[in-house]
C-alpha positions as CSV (number, residue, x, y, z in Angstrom):
1,M,110.1,103.4,39.7
2,R,109.9,105.4,43.0
3,Q,111.3,103.6,46.1
4,I,109.0,103.8,49.1
5,P,110.9,104.7,52.3
6,F,110.5,102.3,55.2
7,D,109.0,105.0,57.4
8,E,106.3,106.0,54.8
9,P,103.1,104.0,55.0
10,Y,102.2,102.1,51.8
11,Q,98.9,103.1,50.3
12,L,97.1,101.2,47.5
13,P,95.9,103.2,44.5
14,A,92.5,104.6,45.1
15,P,89.6,103.8,42.7
16,P,88.9,106.5,40.0
17,G,87.0,109.4,41.4
18,Y,87.9,108.7,45.0
19,T,90.6,110.2,47.2
20,Y,91.8,108.6,50.3
21,A,91.7,110.5,53.5
22,P,95.2,111.7,54.7
23,Y,97.1,109.0,56.6
24,Q,96.9,109.3,60.3
25,E,99.5,107.4,62.3
26,E,97.5,107.6,65.5
27,K,94.0,108.8,66.1
28,E,93.9,111.5,68.8
29,V,91.6,110.4,71.6
30,H,89.2,113.0,73.0
31,L,87.0,113.0,76.0
32,R,83.9,112.7,73.8
33,D,85.3,109.3,72.6
34,Y,85.2,108.1,76.1
35,W,81.7,109.5,76.5
36,K,80.6,107.7,73.4
37,V,81.9,104.4,74.9
38,I,80.1,105.0,78.1
39,V,76.8,105.9,76.3
40,K,77.2,102.9,74.0
41,R,77.8,100.4,76.9
42,R,75.5,102.2,79.3
43,W,73.4,99.1,80.0
44,I,76.5,97.1,81.0
45,I,77.5,99.9,83.4
46,V,74.0,100.2,84.8
47,A,73.6,96.5,85.2
48,L,76.9,96.0,87.0
49,F,76.3,99.1,89.1
50,L,72.9,97.7,90.2
51,I,74.3,94.2,90.8
52,V,77.0,95.5,93.1
53,L,74.7,97.9,94.8
54,V,71.9,95.4,95.4
55,A,74.3,92.6,96.5
56,T,76.0,95.0,98.9
57,A,72.6,96.3,100.2
58,V,71.4,92.7,100.7
59,G,74.6,91.7,102.4
60,T,74.6,94.8,104.6
61,F,71.0,94.7,105.8
62,T,71.1,90.9,106.4
63,M,74.4,91.0,108.2
64,K,74.4,90.3,111.9
65,P,75.5,93.4,113.8
66,I,79.0,93.3,115.1
67,Y,80.0,95.3,118.3
68,R,83.5,96.4,119.2
69,G,85.0,96.8,122.7
70,T,88.2,98.8,123.3
71,T,90.6,98.8,126.2
72,S,93.5,101.3,126.4
73,V,96.8,100.0,127.8
74,Q,99.9,102.0,128.7
75,I,103.2,100.1,128.2
76,N,106.2,101.7,129.9
77,K,109.7,100.7,128.9
78,E,111.8,98.8,131.4
79,S,115.0,100.8,131.6
80,P,118.2,99.1,132.9
81,Q,119.7,100.5,136.1
82,V,123.1,100.8,134.5
83,M,123.4,102.0,130.9
84,D,126.6,101.9,128.8
85,F,127.7,104.9,127.0
86,K,127.1,103.3,123.6
87,D,123.5,102.3,124.7
88,M,122.6,106.0,124.9
89,F,122.7,106.3,121.1
90,S,120.8,103.1,120.4
91,V,117.9,103.7,122.8
92,N,115.5,104.8,120.1
93,M,116.0,101.7,118.1
94,W,115.7,99.6,121.2
95,D,112.4,101.3,122.1
96,Q,111.0,100.5,118.7
97,D,111.9,96.9,118.9
98,Y,110.6,96.7,122.4
99,Y,107.2,98.1,121.6
100,Q,106.9,96.0,118.4
101,T,107.6,92.9,120.5
102,Q,104.9,93.9,123.0
103,Y,102.4,94.4,120.2
104,K,103.1,90.9,119.0
105,L,102.8,89.5,122.5
106,L,99.3,91.0,122.7
107,E,98.4,89.0,119.6
108,S,100.2,85.8,120.7
109,R,98.5,82.5,120.7
110,S,99.5,81.7,124.3
111,L,97.8,84.9,125.6
112,A,94.8,84.1,123.5
113,K,94.6,80.6,124.8
114,R,94.9,82.0,128.4
115,V,91.9,84.4,127.8
116,I,89.9,81.6,126.2
117,Q,90.4,79.4,129.2
118,T,89.7,82.2,131.7
119,L,86.4,83.2,130.1
120,K,85.5,79.6,128.9
121,L,84.9,81.0,125.4
122,S,84.7,77.5,124.0
123,E,81.2,77.3,125.6
124,H,80.1,80.7,124.5
125,P,77.5,80.7,121.6
126,D,79.6,83.3,119.7
127,F,82.3,80.7,119.3
128,Q,80.1,77.7,118.7
129,P,80.4,76.1,115.2
130,G,77.6,76.9,112.9
131,P,75.2,74.4,111.3
132,E,76.9,71.7,109.1
133,T,77.0,72.3,105.4
134,P,75.6,69.5,103.1
135,F,79.2,68.5,102.3
136,Q,80.1,68.2,105.9
137,K,77.0,66.1,106.6
138,W,77.8,63.9,103.6
139,K,81.4,63.5,104.9
140,S,80.3,62.6,108.4
141,N,77.6,60.1,107.3
142,I,79.5,58.4,104.5
143,L,83.2,58.9,104.7
144,R,83.7,58.4,108.4
145,P,82.2,54.9,108.5
146,I,84.4,53.9,105.5
147,L,87.5,55.4,107.2
148,G,86.5,53.6,110.4
149,L,87.0,50.2,108.7
150,F,90.7,51.0,108.3
151,T,91.2,52.8,111.7
152,F,89.8,50.3,114.2
153,S,92.6,50.2,116.7
154,K,92.2,51.9,120.1
155,K,95.5,53.8,119.7
156,K,94.4,55.2,116.4
157,L,91.0,56.2,117.8
158,A,92.8,57.9,120.8
159,S,95.2,59.7,118.5
160,E,92.2,60.8,116.3
161,K,90.5,62.1,119.4
162,D,93.5,64.0,120.5
163,S,94.1,65.5,117.1
164,S,90.4,66.4,116.9
165,E,90.7,68.2,120.2
166,S,93.9,70.0,119.1
167,K,92.2,71.0,115.9
168,K,89.2,72.4,117.7
169,E,91.5,74.4,120.0
170,T,93.5,75.7,117.0
171,V,90.3,76.7,115.2
172,L,89.1,78.5,118.4
173,I,92.3,80.4,118.8
174,N,92.3,81.4,115.1
175,Q,88.7,82.7,115.5
176,F,89.7,84.6,118.6
177,L,92.8,86.2,116.9
178,G,90.7,87.0,113.9
179,R,88.4,89.2,116.0
180,L,91.3,90.8,117.9
181,K,93.0,94.0,116.7
182,I,95.9,95.8,118.3
183,E,96.1,99.5,117.4
184,P,99.2,101.5,118.7
185,I,98.6,105.2,119.2
186,R,101.4,107.1,117.4
187,N,103.8,109.2,119.4
188,S,102.6,107.7,122.7
189,R,103.0,104.6,124.8
190,L,99.3,103.8,124.6
191,V,97.8,100.8,122.8
192,K,94.2,100.2,122.0
193,V,93.0,96.6,122.2
194,H,89.9,96.0,120.1
195,F,87.7,92.9,120.0
196,D,84.7,92.4,117.7
197,S,81.7,90.2,118.6
198,N,78.0,89.8,118.0
199,Y,77.5,90.1,121.7
200,P,78.0,93.5,123.4
201,E,78.9,92.1,126.8
202,L,81.5,89.7,125.3
203,C,83.2,92.4,123.3
204,A,83.7,94.5,126.5
205,Q,84.7,91.5,128.6
206,V,87.4,90.1,126.3
207,P,89.7,93.1,126.0
208,N,89.5,93.8,129.7
209,T,90.4,90.2,130.5
210,L,93.1,90.2,127.8
211,A,94.8,93.3,129.4
212,T,94.7,91.7,132.8
213,S,96.1,88.5,131.5
214,Y,98.8,90.4,129.6
215,I,99.9,92.1,132.8
216,Q,99.9,88.9,134.8
217,Q,101.8,87.1,132.0
218,S,104.3,89.9,132.0
219,V,104.9,89.6,135.7
220,E,105.1,85.8,135.5
221,N,107.5,85.9,132.6
222,R,109.7,88.4,134.5
223,F,109.6,86.1,137.6
224,I,110.4,83.0,135.5
225,A,113.2,84.8,133.7
226,T,114.6,86.0,137.1
227,E,114.6,82.5,138.5
228,Q,116.3,81.2,135.3
229,V,118.9,83.9,135.7
230,K,119.5,83.0,139.3
231,E,119.8,79.3,138.4
232,W,122.2,80.1,135.6
233,L,124.2,82.5,137.9
234,S,124.5,79.9,140.6
235,K,126.0,77.4,138.1
236,Q,128.3,80.1,136.8
237,L,129.4,81.1,140.3
238,E,130.3,77.5,141.2
239,D,132.4,77.1,138.0
240,L,134.0,80.5,138.5
241,K,134.8,79.9,142.1
242,A,136.7,76.7,141.1
243,K,138.5,78.7,138.4
244,V,139.5,81.4,141.0
245,E,140.9,78.7,143.3
246,R,142.8,77.0,140.6
247,A,144.3,80.3,139.4
248,D,145.4,81.2,142.9
249,E,147.0,77.9,143.4
250,A,148.9,78.1,140.1
251,L,150.1,81.6,141.0
252,Q,151.3,80.5,144.4
253,A,153.1,77.5,143.1
254,F,154.9,79.5,140.4
255,G,156.0,82.1,143.0
256,S,157.3,79.4,145.4
257,K,159.2,77.7,142.6
258,H,161.0,80.8,141.5
259,D,161.3,82.5,144.9
260,I,158.9,85.3,144.0
261,I,157.3,87.0,146.9
262,S,156.7,90.3,145.4
263,L,157.5,90.5,141.7
264,E,157.7,94.3,141.6
265,D,160.2,94.6,144.5
266,K,162.4,91.8,143.1
267,E,162.3,93.4,139.7
268,N,163.3,96.8,141.1
269,V,166.3,95.4,143.1
270,T,167.5,93.4,140.1
271,L,167.2,96.3,137.7
272,Q,168.9,98.7,140.3
273,R,171.8,96.3,140.6
274,L,172.1,96.0,136.9
275,N,172.2,99.8,136.5
276,E,174.9,100.1,139.2
277,L,177.1,97.5,137.5
278,N,176.6,99.2,134.2
279,E,177.7,102.5,135.7
280,S,180.8,100.9,137.3
281,L,181.7,99.1,134.2
282,T,181.5,102.3,132.2
283,K,183.8,104.0,134.7
284,A,186.2,101.1,134.7
285,E,186.4,101.1,131.0
286,A,187.2,104.8,131.0
287,D,189.9,104.4,133.7
288,R,191.4,101.4,131.9
289,M,191.6,103.3,128.6
290,A,193.3,106.3,130.3
291,K,195.9,104.1,132.0
292,E,196.3,102.1,128.9
293,A,197.3,105.2,127.1
294,L,199.9,106.1,129.8
295,Y,201.2,102.6,129.7
296,K,201.6,102.7,125.9
297,Q,203.4,106.0,126.2
298,A,205.8,104.7,128.9
299,K,206.3,101.6,126.8
300,D,207.5,103.7,123.9
301,K,210.1,105.4,126.4
302,N,208.6,108.7,125.9
303,F,209.1,109.6,129.5
304,D,209.4,113.3,129.2
305,M,205.8,113.5,128.2
306,L,204.4,111.4,131.0
307,P,202.4,113.6,133.4
308,S,203.5,111.5,136.5
309,I,207.2,112.2,135.7
310,L,206.6,115.8,134.8
311,E,204.8,116.2,138.1
312,N,207.4,114.3,140.2
313,K,209.4,116.9,142.3
314,L,212.3,114.6,143.0
315,I,212.9,113.8,139.4
316,M,212.7,117.4,138.5
317,D,215.2,118.3,141.3
318,L,217.5,115.5,140.1
319,K,217.2,116.7,136.5
320,Q,218.0,120.3,137.6
321,S,221.1,119.2,139.5
322,Y,222.2,117.1,136.6
323,I,221.8,120.0,134.3
324,Q,224.0,122.2,136.7
325,L,226.7,119.6,136.9
326,E,226.6,119.1,133.2
327,A,227.0,122.9,132.8
328,Q,230.0,122.9,135.1
329,Y,231.5,119.9,133.3
330,M,231.1,121.5,130.0
331,K,232.7,124.7,131.4
332,L,235.7,122.9,132.8
333,S,236.0,120.7,129.8
334,G,237.3,123.7,127.9
335,T,240.2,124.0,130.4
336,F,240.9,120.6,131.8
337,K,241.1,117.1,130.4
338,P,238.5,114.4,131.3
339,D,240.9,112.7,133.8
340,Y,241.3,115.9,135.7
341,P,240.1,115.1,139.2
342,E,237.5,117.8,139.2
343,M,236.3,116.6,135.9
344,V,236.2,113.0,137.2
345,R,234.3,114.1,140.3
346,L,231.7,116.0,138.2
347,K,231.4,113.0,135.9
348,N,230.8,110.6,138.8
349,Q,228.2,113.0,140.3
350,M,226.5,113.2,136.9
351,E,226.4,109.4,136.5
352,A,225.0,109.0,140.1
353,L,222.3,111.6,139.3
354,Q,221.5,109.8,136.1
355,K,221.1,106.4,137.8
356,R,218.9,108.0,140.4
357,M,216.7,109.5,137.8
358,D,216.5,106.2,135.9
359,F,215.6,104.5,139.0
360,E,212.8,106.9,139.8
361,I,211.6,106.9,136.2
362,G,211.6,103.0,136.3
363,R,209.7,103.1,139.5
364,I,207.1,105.4,138.1
365,V,206.8,103.4,134.9
366,G,206.3,100.2,136.9
367,G,203.6,101.9,138.9
368,I,201.9,102.9,135.6
369,R,202.1,99.3,134.4
370,N,200.7,98.0,137.7
371,D,197.8,100.6,137.5
372,Y,197.0,99.5,134.0
373,D,197.0,95.8,134.9
374,L,194.8,96.5,138.0
375,S,192.3,98.6,135.9
376,L,192.1,95.9,133.3
377,R,191.4,93.2,135.9
378,R,188.8,95.4,137.5
379,E,187.1,96.0,134.2
380,T,187.0,92.3,133.4
381,L,185.5,91.5,136.8
382,L,182.8,94.2,136.4
383,R,182.0,93.0,132.9
384,H,181.6,89.5,134.1
385,A,179.3,90.6,136.9
386,F,177.3,92.8,134.5
387,E,176.7,89.9,132.2
388,Q,175.6,87.7,135.1
389,Q,173.2,90.4,136.3
390,K,171.9,90.9,132.8
391,A,171.2,87.2,132.5
392,K,169.3,87.4,135.8
393,V,167.2,90.3,134.5
394,M,166.3,88.4,131.4
395,E,165.3,85.4,133.4
396,M,163.3,87.7,135.7
397,K,161.5,89.1,132.6
398,D,160.6,85.6,131.4
399,Q,159.3,84.7,134.8
400,S,157.4,88.0,135.1
401,I,155.5,87.3,131.9
402,Q,154.3,83.9,133.1
403,Y,153.7,85.3,136.6
404,N,151.7,88.2,135.2
405,I,149.6,85.9,133.1
406,L,148.8,83.8,136.1
407,K,148.1,86.8,138.2
408,R,145.9,88.5,135.6
409,E,143.9,85.3,135.2
410,A,143.5,85.1,138.9
411,D,142.5,88.8,139.2
412,T,140.0,88.5,136.3
413,N,138.4,85.4,137.8
414,K,138.0,87.3,141.1
415,E,136.4,90.3,139.3
416,L,134.0,88.1,137.4
417,Y,133.2,86.2,140.6
418,K,132.4,89.5,142.3
419,G,130.3,90.7,139.4
420,L,128.3,87.5,139.2
421,L,127.8,87.5,142.9
422,Q,126.5,91.1,142.7
423,R,124.1,90.1,139.9
424,M,123.0,87.2,141.9
425,K,122.0,89.5,144.8
426,E,120.2,91.8,142.4
427,A,118.3,88.9,140.8
428,G,117.2,87.8,144.3
429,V,115.9,91.3,144.9
430,S,114.1,91.5,141.5
431,A,112.4,88.2,142.1
432,G,110.7,89.6,145.1
433,L,109.2,92.6,143.2
434,T,105.7,92.2,141.6
435,V,105.4,95.7,140.1
436,S,104.5,95.8,136.4
437,N,105.4,98.4,133.8
438,I,102.0,97.9,132.1
439,Q,98.9,99.7,133.2
440,V,95.3,99.7,132.1
441,V,94.3,103.3,131.3
442,D,90.6,102.8,130.2
443,Q,88.5,99.7,130.7
444,A,86.3,98.6,127.8
445,E,82.6,99.5,128.2
446,I,79.6,97.7,126.8
447,P,78.9,99.3,123.4
448,T,75.5,100.7,122.7
449,R,75.8,100.9,118.9
450,P,77.1,98.2,116.5
451,Y,80.5,98.8,114.9
452,K,79.6,96.9,111.7
453,P,77.9,97.1,109.3
454,N,78.1,100.8,108.4
455,N,75.1,101.0,106.1
456,R,75.9,104.4,104.6
457,L,79.5,103.7,104.0
458,N,78.9,100.3,102.5
459,L,76.3,101.6,100.1
460,L,78.5,104.5,99.1
461,L,81.5,102.3,98.5
462,A,79.3,99.8,96.6
463,A,78.0,102.6,94.4
464,V,81.5,103.9,93.7
465,V,82.9,100.4,93.1
466,G,80.0,99.3,91.0
467,L,80.3,102.4,88.9
468,F,84.0,102.0,88.4
469,L,83.7,98.3,87.7
470,G,80.9,99.0,85.2
471,V,82.9,101.6,83.4
472,G,86.0,99.4,83.4
473,L,84.0,96.5,82.0
474,A,82.5,98.7,79.4
475,F,85.9,99.9,78.2
476,F,87.2,96.3,78.3
477,F,84.3,95.1,76.1
478,E,85.0,98.1,73.8
479,Y,88.7,97.1,73.7
480,L,87.7,93.5,72.7
481,D,85.3,94.8,70.0
482,N,87.3,94.7,66.8
483,T,84.3,94.8,64.4
484,V,83.6,97.4,61.7
485,K,81.0,99.8,63.0
486,T,81.3,103.2,61.3
487,P,82.5,104.6,58.0
488,E,85.5,106.1,59.8
489,D,86.6,102.5,60.7
490,V,86.5,101.6,57.0
491,E,88.4,104.7,55.8
492,Q,90.9,105.1,58.6
493,M,91.7,101.5,59.6
494,I,91.0,99.4,56.4
495,R,91.9,102.3,54.0
496,L,88.8,101.7,51.8
497,P,86.1,104.1,50.7
498,S,82.7,103.9,52.5
499,F,79.5,103.9,50.5
500,G,77.4,104.5,53.6
501,M,75.3,102.5,56.1
502,V,72.1,100.5,55.8
503,P,70.0,100.5,59.0
504,E,68.9,97.3,60.7
505,I,65.5,95.8,60.3
506,S,63.8,93.7,63.0
507,N,63.2,90.0,62.7
508,G,59.5,90.4,63.4
509,R,59.1,92.9,60.5
510,R,61.2,90.8,58.2
511,N,59.1,87.7,58.9
512,R,55.9,89.6,58.2
513,L,57.3,90.8,54.9
514,E,58.5,87.4,53.9
515,K,55.1,85.8,54.8
516,G,53.4,87.9,52.1
517,A,51.8,90.3,54.4
518,S,53.2,93.1,52.3
519,Y,56.4,92.6,50.3
520,P,59.8,91.0,50.8
521,V,62.5,93.1,52.5
522,E,64.7,92.9,49.4
523,L,62.1,95.0,47.5
524,I,61.7,97.7,50.2
525,T,63.3,100.3,48.0
526,H,60.6,99.7,45.4
527,R,57.6,99.3,47.7
528,H,58.5,101.8,50.4
529,P,60.7,104.5,48.7
530,K,60.4,107.0,51.6
531,S,61.8,104.7,54.3
532,I,65.2,105.3,55.8
533,L,66.2,101.9,54.4
534,S,65.4,103.1,50.9
535,E,67.3,106.3,51.4
536,A,70.3,104.4,52.6
537,Y,70.3,102.4,49.4
538,R,69.9,105.6,47.3
539,N,73.0,106.8,49.2
540,V,74.8,103.7,48.1
541,R,73.7,104.3,44.5
542,T,75.0,107.9,44.6
543,S,78.4,106.7,46.0
544,L,78.5,104.1,43.3
545,L,77.8,106.4,40.5
546,L,80.4,108.9,41.7
547,S,83.1,106.3,42.3
548,F,84.5,106.9,38.8
549,S,85.4,110.4,37.7
550,E,84.7,110.1,34.0
551,K,81.7,107.8,33.8
552,P,79.9,105.6,36.3
553,P,80.8,101.9,36.4
554,K,78.6,99.6,34.4
555,K,79.6,96.1,35.5
556,I,79.6,95.8,39.3
557,A,80.2,92.8,41.5
558,I,78.7,93.0,45.0
559,T,80.1,90.5,47.5
560,S,80.9,90.1,51.2
561,P,83.8,88.6,53.2
562,N,81.5,86.0,54.8
563,P,78.1,84.4,54.2
564,V,74.9,85.9,55.5
565,E,76.0,89.5,55.5
566,G,73.2,90.9,53.4
567,K,74.9,91.0,49.9
568,T,71.8,89.7,48.0
569,T,69.6,92.3,49.7
570,T,72.1,95.0,48.9
571,V,72.4,93.9,45.3
572,I,68.6,94.0,44.7
573,N,68.0,97.3,46.5
574,T,70.9,99.0,44.8
575,A,69.7,97.7,41.5
576,I,66.2,99.1,42.2
577,A,67.7,102.4,43.2
578,L,69.7,102.5,39.9
579,S,66.6,101.6,37.9
580,Q,64.7,104.5,39.5
581,T,67.0,106.9,37.7
582,G,65.7,105.5,34.4
583,A,68.7,103.3,33.7
584,Q,68.3,99.8,32.4
585,V,69.6,97.5,35.1
586,V,70.1,93.7,35.1
587,V,71.0,91.6,38.2
588,V,72.9,88.4,37.5
589,D,72.8,85.7,40.2
590,T,76.3,84.3,40.0
591,D,76.1,82.7,43.4
592,M,75.5,79.2,41.9
593,R,76.3,77.6,45.3
594,K,73.4,79.1,47.3
595,P,71.3,81.3,45.0
596,R,68.4,83.4,46.3
597,I,67.4,85.9,43.6
598,H,64.9,83.6,42.0
599,H,63.1,83.3,45.4
600,I,62.6,87.1,45.5
601,F,61.5,87.7,41.9
602,N,60.0,84.4,40.8
603,G,58.6,82.9,44.0
604,G,61.2,80.1,44.1
605,D,61.3,78.9,40.4
606,N,64.9,78.4,39.4
607,G,64.3,76.5,36.2
608,T,66.4,78.0,33.3
609,G,69.2,80.3,34.3
610,L,72.9,81.2,34.1
611,S,74.2,77.7,34.5
612,N,72.1,76.5,31.5
613,F,73.5,79.3,29.4
614,L,77.1,78.8,30.4
615,S,76.8,75.1,29.8
616,G,75.4,75.8,26.3
617,N,71.8,74.5,27.0
618,A,70.1,77.9,26.6
619,D,70.6,81.2,24.9
620,L,71.0,84.6,26.6
621,A,67.6,86.0,25.6
622,S,65.8,83.1,27.2
623,I,67.4,83.6,30.7
624,V,67.0,87.4,31.0
625,K,63.7,87.9,32.8
626,K,61.7,91.0,33.6
627,T,60.7,92.0,37.1
628,E,57.8,94.0,38.5
629,V,60.2,96.9,39.0
630,P,60.4,99.1,36.0
631,N,63.7,99.1,34.1
632,L,65.0,96.1,36.2
633,Y,65.8,92.7,34.9
634,Y,67.4,89.6,36.4
635,I,69.1,86.4,35.4
636,P,68.6,83.5,37.8
637,S,71.4,81.1,38.6
638,G,69.6,78.1,37.2
639,P,70.3,74.6,38.4
640,I,73.3,74.3,40.7
641,P,76.2,72.9,38.7
642,P,79.0,70.8,40.1
643,N,81.7,73.2,38.8
644,P,80.6,76.8,39.2
645,S,84.2,78.2,39.2
646,E,85.0,76.7,35.8
647,L,81.7,78.1,34.3
648,L,82.3,81.6,35.7
649,G,85.8,81.7,34.3
650,S,84.8,80.5,30.8
651,N,84.9,82.7,27.7
652,R,81.2,82.2,27.3
653,F,80.7,84.1,30.6
654,K,82.9,86.9,29.4
655,N,81.0,87.1,26.1
656,M,77.8,87.3,28.0
657,M,79.1,90.2,30.1
658,G,80.0,92.0,26.9
659,A,76.5,91.5,25.5
660,L,74.8,92.6,28.7
661,E,77.1,95.7,28.9
662,K,75.9,96.8,25.4
663,K,72.2,96.2,26.2
664,F,72.0,97.5,29.8
665,D,73.3,100.6,31.6
666,H,74.3,98.7,34.7
667,V,75.1,95.0,35.3
668,L,75.1,93.9,38.9
669,L,76.5,90.5,40.0
670,D,75.4,88.8,43.2
671,T,78.6,86.8,43.9
672,P,79.5,84.2,46.6
673,P,81.6,85.4,49.6
674,V,85.2,86.3,49.0
675,L,86.8,84.2,51.7
676,G,86.6,80.5,51.1
677,F,85.5,80.6,47.5
678,A,87.3,81.4,44.3
679,D,84.1,82.5,42.4
680,S,84.3,86.2,43.5
681,L,88.0,86.4,42.6
682,I,87.3,85.0,39.1
683,L,84.3,87.4,38.6
684,S,86.3,90.4,39.8
685,S,88.4,90.3,36.6
686,S,85.2,90.7,34.5
687,V,83.7,93.7,36.2
688,D,84.6,97.4,36.5
689,G,84.7,97.2,40.3
690,V,83.7,95.3,43.4
691,V,81.6,96.5,46.3
692,L,82.0,94.8,49.7
693,V,79.1,94.4,52.1
694,V,79.9,93.9,55.9
695,V,77.6,93.7,58.9
696,G,78.0,96.7,61.3
697,G,79.2,95.6,64.7
698,K,79.6,92.0,63.6
699,T,82.2,91.7,60.8
700,P,85.7,91.8,62.3
701,R,88.1,94.3,60.9
702,E,90.7,91.5,60.3
703,T,88.1,89.7,58.1
704,L,87.5,92.8,56.0
705,Q,91.2,93.4,55.7
706,R,91.8,89.9,54.6
707,A,89.1,90.2,51.9
708,K,90.7,93.4,50.7
709,E,94.1,91.7,50.4
710,V,92.7,88.7,48.6
711,L,90.9,91.0,46.0
712,H,94.0,93.1,45.6
713,Q,96.1,90.0,44.9
714,V,94.0,89.5,41.7
715,N,94.2,93.2,40.8
716,A,90.5,93.7,41.5
717,K,89.2,97.3,41.9
718,I,87.4,97.7,45.2
719,L,84.9,100.6,44.7
720,G,83.8,100.8,48.4
721,V,82.3,99.2,51.4
722,V,78.6,99.1,52.5
723,I,78.0,98.7,56.2
724,N,74.8,96.7,56.5
725,R,72.4,96.0,59.4
726,V,73.5,99.0,61.4
727,D,71.7,99.5,64.8
728,M,71.1,103.2,64.6
729,R,70.2,103.3,68.3
730,R,73.8,102.3,69.4
731,G,76.2,105.0,70.7
732,D,78.4,104.6,67.6
733,Y,75.6,105.9,65.3
734,G,74.0,108.6,67.3
735,Y,74.6,111.3,64.7
736,Y,73.2,109.1,61.9
737,Y,70.2,108.1,64.0
738,Y,69.4,111.8,64.6
739,R,69.9,112.7,60.9
740,Y,67.5,110.0,59.6
741,H,64.8,110.9,62.1
742,Y,65.2,114.6,61.4
743,Y,64.5,114.1,57.7
744,Y,61.8,111.4,58.0
745,G,60.0,112.4,61.2
746,E,56.9,114.5,61.3
747,N,57.4,118.3,61.9
748,G,61.1,117.7,62.6
749,K,60.3,115.5,65.6
750,K,61.6,112.0,66.1
751,K,59.2,109.3,64.7
752,Q,59.2,105.6,65.0
753,L,60.1,103.9,61.7
754,P,57.3,101.8,60.1
755,Y,59.3,98.6,60.6
756,S,61.8,99.5,63.4
757,S,60.0,100.1,66.7
758,E,61.1,97.9,69.6
759,E,61.7,95.0,67.2
760,D,64.9,96.5,65.8
761,S,67.2,93.9,67.1
762,A,67.9,91.4,64.3
763,S,69.7,91.6,60.9
764,T,68.8,91.5,57.3
């Protein structure tokens, strides 16, 4: 068994001899489809177009003329005298905010109230309330006395009166602002002030007064703001003056406490003294280290290397003399003995010289030691003085921080005081100026022509809007219309063959036929074979005979999804069309719930029929009856039984169908509707195929789809669908309407049908 992919649409097997149209995922929409919708719904479009146009015309021509007065005002920006550097880059944004603010001020309620009071507009007839509506009269006559029973106190009455006055004033201001319009002129400082009124003089007077009041309000607001600034500056000056005095007192007290007259001079002297001590200490340390080195060398008795000894002339002379005596002594020692007088004398002289040298060296070493001790004491004293001076500097630093804080606070308060005092003087000067930055460029003049209504524009817009609304409503109705209308709907959406369309017949013509004036409509194919209705049924016959490839079907059930869709008429006329080919045809009325065939062929006698045969109370030959139509027979339903479904599903019915199939060429069954009854489903198993009848433009596609699914569930063969009661004059059937008239008109010209003039509005 072949697996059907998910992306491939499932298609039921087609009846023999019929081929489905190729599957179309989405029908391509053309412009002619839109045109068909417009033509089809043209009366909706025309009606809505006329309604909008007429309503607009009535409203326009009955509307009271409205005049507009316009005043041009120039608003210059108030530039500050002193501008910060950063303000130069934000001036454009500030301008925009400034002008937007001015526009809102022109529309403010306070300015509107001022103009209303100036011109006494509350007394002007243009602002007087209109006549009371019936509801307002009813409220004043009935509700107020009832409410008065509960609001009898004087306070409540007074509060109601105040609230009523406030409400009237609010309504008046709202009316005024509703007629006022502010129109800024782009890329300029000009503003147009418009006011609409039914009175030409008033519409010129109001914008002029509004501009004057706006200028006065601007000057007053500036004066009030200046006075408020002066008052605020006065309070700030008093507070700041007290702060300046307190800061000066704190600075003076701190200076007196710490003996600070001039902090800068004192800091300079102290730092200079510290630098001098630092230099002296450095020199003392260097001197002490040098003398300490000499002292250590002398202490190690390394006298010969001492610079002071080497540089002492006396010691050098003594050492020279000692060397000479020693040389003589050594020379004589080779000749004489040590006790020789000369030797003794030389020895004594040498000892005397040695003592003298030792004395001089001891004196020099003592001087070196004394110098070392002196430099050490001097270094110690300088270091002590340096530390003391350093402590003074640190103390001075701490004092200078607090002193600078107090001094800076005092200086800041003085600067603020000077700045506020300057602003105070400027505010006093500004308060005396009454020059405004707003000027009236053009005064409003009394208009000679009304501003509204614009008759041409209103009618043009009404025509365009009415046309668009009509077209939109037409397409909306078309979107909501989900009925079966054309054979294409049946084939492409329901996926069933179409056997053609049967035109609609008017109620008037149908009533005349049923009253016996001529013949019943169900026999029109026999009595009027050249009508388009007869031709339609012959098309159904042709489609039916060609629905099987090998041989035409013999047993055919004709049904419909719902009641009153013309299946009985279709059964009889199709049977007549088949009998006109020479075939023997029998029509069986299997609708034993609401039978109609006996009314058509026998004038209403439903004595013995199908129910009698199926219940065993009659034989087949007795219930088959001849009609006035050649080759056409019928079997009435007989008395209505309580269990029609059981009778139609019995073996006796199947045997009857077999017998009729042998005797007649075609057996047509008039069955009950598919939806809601099981009779048609039972009968579908006993026939070669089923034909569904739907009403064009009435039967929903979902209903036909549901009938198709129900029949397929019982494996019924659906041969095709007949679209009944088709209004050929509708846009959906333009081609078919032209075709029928072409073949049945005189000399190829359109001709009114014998039964379908202006009466073609009802259904069969």
